[in-house]
C-alpha positions in Angstrom: 32.2 56.3 -73.1 35.3 56.3 -75.1 34.5 55.3 -78.7 36.9 52.5 -78.8 35.1 50.7 -76.1 31.6 51.4 -77.5 30.0 48.1 -78.7 28.2 50.1 -82.1 31.5 51.8 -83.1 33.4 48.8 -83.3 31.0 47.0 -85.3 30.8 49.8 -87.4 34.1 50.0 -87.8 35.0 46.5 -88.5 31.7 46.2 -91.0 33.2 49.3 -92.8 37.0 47.7 -93.1 35.3 44.4 -94.2 33.0 46.4 -96.8 36.3 48.1 -98.1 38.4 45.0 -98.6 35.5 43.4 -100.2 35.0 46.5 -102.8 38.4 46.3 -103.3 38.3 43.0 -104.6 35.4 43.1 -106.6 36.8 46.3 -108.3 38.8 43.7 -110.1 36.0 41.8 -111.5 33.9 45.2 -112.6 31.9 44.5 -109.8 31.0 45.7 -106.1 30.3 44.1 -102.8 26.8 44.7 -103.0 26.6 42.9 -106.2 28.4 40.1 -104.8 26.2 40.1 -102.0 23.0 39.4 -104.3 24.8 36.7 -106.2 25.4 34.8 -103.4 22.0 35.4 -102.2 20.1 34.0 -105.6 19.5 30.1 -105.7 21.9 29.1 -108.1 19.7 26.4 -109.5 16.0 27.6 -109.0 16.7 31.3 -108.7 15.1 33.6 -106.2 11.5 35.6 -106.2 12.3 39.3 -106.2 10.2 39.8 -103.4 12.2 37.4 -101.2 15.7 39.1 -102.1 15.4 41.9 -100.2 14.1 40.9 -96.9 16.6 38.1 -97.2 19.6 40.4 -97.6 18.2 42.8 -95.3 18.0 45.6 -98.1 15.7 48.2 -98.8 13.9 47.8 -102.0 15.1 50.9 -103.9 18.7 50.0 -103.5 18.3 46.3 -104.4 16.0 47.4 -107.6 19.2 49.6 -108.7 21.8 46.8 -108.1 19.6 44.3 -109.9 19.1 47.0 -113.0 22.8 47.0 -113.1 23.3 43.2 -112.9 20.9 42.7 -115.7 22.5 45.2 -117.9 25.8 43.6 -117.2 24.4 40.2 -117.8 24.6 38.6 -114.6 20.8 37.9 -113.9 17.8 37.6 -115.8 14.2 38.0 -115.1 11.5 35.5 -115.5 7.7 35.4 -114.3 7.3 33.6 -111.7 5.0 30.0 -112.5 3.5 30.3 -109.3 2.5 33.9 -109.0 2.2 36.2 -112.3 2.4 39.3 -110.1 6.4 38.6 -109.2 9.3 37.4 -111.1 12.2 35.2 -110.6 15.5 36.3 -110.3 18.0 34.0 -112.0 21.7 34.0 -112.6 23.1 33.8 -116.3 25.8 31.5 -117.2 27.9 34.5 -116.3 26.3 35.5 -113.2 27.0 31.9 -111.8 30.5 32.5 -112.8 30.5 35.6 -110.7 28.9 34.1 -108.1 32.0 31.8 -107.8 34.1 34.4 -107.6 32.4 36.2 -105.1 32.2 32.7 -103.1 35.9 32.3 -103.0 36.7 35.7 -101.9 34.5 35.3 -98.9 35.7 31.6 -98.1 38.9 33.0 -98.6 38.1 35.8 -95.8 37.0 33.2 -93.5 39.4 30.6 -93.7 42.2 33.7 -92.8 40.2 34.9 -90.0 39.7 31.4 -88.5 43.5 30.8 -89.0 43.6 33.7 -86.0 41.0 33.3 -84.2 40.2 30.0 -81.9 36.6 28.2 -82.5 35.8 29.5 -78.9 36.6 33.0 -79.5 34.0 32.6 -82.5 31.7 31.0 -80.9 31.7 34.4 -78.5 31.4 36.5 -81.4 28.5 34.9 -82.8 26.8 34.7 -79.5 27.2 38.5 -79.1 26.2 39.3 -82.8 23.1 37.0 -82.4 22.0 38.8 -78.9 22.4 42.2 -80.7 20.1 41.0 -83.2 17.6 39.7 -81.0 17.6 42.6 -79.1 17.3 45.0 -81.9 14.4 42.4 -83.4 12.6 42.4 -80.3 12.9 46.1 -79.8 14.1 45.4 -76.2 16.5 48.3 -76.6 14.9 51.6 -76.9 11.5 49.9 -76.3 8.4 49.4 -78.8 7.5 53.2 -78.9 6.7 54.3 -82.6 7.1 57.7 -83.4 
């Protein structure tokens, strides 16, 4: 199979281009795409339990922990004890974090609007159907089966 006709190659190449584009914007704000992604996934009013953040973003705990530590040092987030479960913490946005979230959200909206100017609604529906199907096949372990190594 030619690599330009491989589904996984197109997904990877496109995601790498999108990530590079977002990182180029984030650097203007002394940030990264990963940090922006975290900012966008923290509930801006109530905060988000740290234990829920990783699964919400599909991120490994070690990677997330490093990003959160950096964000806390920069003053974008603070950690508060979870009143419902003393064993966990709630990640909350600071005023600075809320401002950075607005910036990140603006970049995401701008990207989506620009793409929508060049792609029809029907094409987008097809794109979302394809990505949804791929995610379901992976989640259901329908590609390689359910065999553990």
